[in-house]
C-alpha positions in Angstrom: 2.1 -8.5 -4.2 1.7 -6.5 -0.9 -0.5 -8.9 1.1 -1.8 -12.5 0.4 -5.2 -13.7 1.3 -5.8 -16.8 3.6 -8.6 -18.1 4.3 -8.7 -16.9 7.8 -5.9 -14.4 8.2 -3.8 -12.0 5.3 0.2 -11.3 4.8 0.9 -8.1 4.7 4.0 -7.7 3.2 4.9 -3.7 5.1 8.0 -1.7 4.5 8.6 -0.1 8.1 9.8 3.9 8.0 10.5 4.4 12.1 11.3 7.8 13.6 8.6 9.5 12.0 6.3 12.4 13.2 2.9 10.0 13.8 2.1 6.2 12.9 0.2 6.4 9.8 -0.1 4.0 6.2 1.9 6.1 3.4 0.2 3.8 0.9 1.7 1.3 -0.6 5.2 1.2 -2.3 6.3 -1.3 -5.4 5.0 -4.9 -3.3 5.1 -3.6 -0.1 2.5 -1.3 2.3 4.7 1.4 3.4 3.8 2.2 7.3 6.0 4.9 9.4 5.9 4.9 13.0 6.7 7.1 15.9 9.1 5.2 17.7 12.4 5.2 16.7 13.8 1.3 15.4 16.1 0.1 18.9 15.3 -2.3 21.0 12.0 -3.5 19.2 10.3 -0.1 19.5 9.2 0.8 16.2 8.2 -3.4 16.0 5.7 -2.8 19.3 4.7 0.4 18.1 3.6 -2.0 14.6 1.3 -4.0 16.2 0.4 -1.5 18.5 -1.1 0.9 15.4 -1.9 -2.4 13.6 -4.4 -4.3 16.5 -5.9 -0.6 16.8 -6.5 0.0 12.9 -8.2 -3.5 12.0 -9.3 -3.7 15.8 -7.7 -7.5 16.5 -6.0 -8.4 19.5 -2.1 -7.8 20.1 -1.9 -10.7 20.5 -2.9 -11.9 17.2 -0.7 -10.5 15.0 2.4 -11.7 14.2 5.8 -11.9 12.3 6.5 -13.9 9.3 9.7 -12.9 8.7 12.1 -9.4 8.8 11.8 -8.7 12.5 14.5 -7.1 12.4 14.7 -5.5 8.9 12.5 -2.2 7.9 10.7 -5.0 5.5 8.7 -7.3 7.1 5.5 -10.2 6.5 2.6 -9.6 8.9 0.4 -12.1 9.4 -3.1 -10.3 10.9 -6.8 -12.0 10.9 -9.3 -11.1 8.6 -12.3 -9.2 9.7 -14.0 -6.5 7.4 -12.0 -3.7 8.8 -9.1 -5.7 6.4 -11.3 -7.0 3.8 -12.8 -2.9 3.7 -8.9 -1.7 3.8 -7.7 -4.3 1.0 -10.8 -3.3 -1.0 -10.1 0.2 -0.6 -6.3 0.5 -1.0 -6.7 -1.7 -4.6 -8.5 1.3 -5.9 -6.1 3.7 -5.8 
């Protein structure tokens, strides 16, 4: 499963694809949410860009998003506070 739902937060399993032409959610790939990131995977640049992208997408503070695991891997688990946008996103991804 590409996400794990808790009381007040959600943990997404993410497969990051650095060096992409633009930041975007590319869909579900196996048991992970594939996200394309513009920044290269150098000195944490892709992770910073990923946090910034998720913050804007789900309208949560960057400081509220945290890595559960995989900070140095392409496969990451990221904890995001639950809100309406997150709920709507999960529901829309399950329909496809």
